[in-house]
N, C-alpha and C positions, 0 to 999 in steps of 0.2 A: 159371845168372845169367839166361837170354833172358825169361823171367817177372818178371824185377826191371828187365828193360829199358825203355825208359829213366830209371822213376820212381828207381831208386837206385845206376844202372850207366849211361857212359854206352857208345853201339852200338861204338864204338872198343874199349873196354876189354876185350870179349872175345878178343879176339888175344893181348894182355897175360898175359891170366888164366889162356889155354893155354900158352904160352911158360913162363911161371913154374911153372907144375907140371910140363912137362916136363925146364924147368932145375934145377930142385930134385931131380929124379931122377937129374940126372947128375953132382951134387953129391957129396966125397967124403962117408963117413959122418958122420963128424964135426962136419959143414957142414950136414948138411941143419935144417931145419923141420918141426916135427911139421905135418903136417896131416890133417882127423879127418873123413870122411863120415858122414853120421847116414843111418839108414836104416829105415825102417818097414814090414814089408808087402809086404821084397821092393824097397821104392821109395827111391830118391835123395830125400829130403826139403833135407836142409842140409848145408853145409858148411863149414868154415875152421879157420883155426889160428893157430898167431903165429911170430915169427922175435924171436932175442935179437940186439939192434942194438947194444947195447953193453952194459958189465957192469950191471948191474943193471935193466936196459932192456929190454923187450919190446917191439913191436906184434903188434897183431893183424893179420891178413893174409886178405884174401878169403873173409869171413863171408857168408854168405848162406841162407836157407830160401827153397824156394819161395814164392813168392807167394800159391798156393792155400793154404798151411799157412799164413802170418801169423795172429797170433792163437790158437793153438793152444798157445804156452809152449815150444814147439822152438826159437826162436831163443835162450830164456832159457835151455834146458838147454846148448845147445853154447856160449854163452858161459859159463855157469858152469865147465862141463869143461873149456874152455880154460884158462880162470885157473886151476881146481883143479891141470892139469896142470904147469904152469909150476913149474920152481923155486922152492925159498925165496929162492934169489940174488936174483931178480926184485921188485925192489920198487918200480917205477913200469912200466905199462902204459901205450903209446900208441894211440891210432888214426887216421886218416884217415878221415872220412866224409862222405857228404851231409846236408845238413838234415835230411832226408825220413826219416834213419835214426836221426839223433842222438838223439834224444828217448828211443829205445830204449838207447842206452848209458848218457844223462844218469841213468835209472833206475836205474842200477846203480852210479852214483857217478862218473863220469866226466866231467869240467871242460873247455870250451873254454877255448882260450884263442887261436884264431885261426882267422878265416872267408875262403875266398880267394873272389872273385866269380869266376864260370866256370872255376874250378881245374878241373874236369873235363871241361871244353867249354862251349859256349854255353848257359846257363841251368842248366849243372848247381854248382852252388858247392862247395867243398871247405869242410869243418870238420874242424880237426885238435884232438882234445882227447887229457886224459890221466887215468889213475887211478893215484893214490895208493895203496898197499898197504902 
């Protein structure tokens, strides 16, 4: 996450990221959300997951690729894997992200439906987007 801060993540989000991953492991087995770590050459290159938030809808959670790996196709493969892994009952996928990374998601069919100025903190807007499957 640190290589993507502050362009894609606000500095104070690291604590939330860590807490979410720790909390995830304390949930009952049937309530856990899948989270994947992308490793090549014994190095963590990226990570991301999803959570079902209501019937038929999931949200992508904490997706990122080390900034030194941007443009190599790892983010594309990680996103495709997360979408492939979702059960067929998921027909809508949501994400909240920054304008800097929304262009990536737009290429996969996500449509923005709201933007919140300073949604993540001063100077870091939040974009809410959705993909219909």
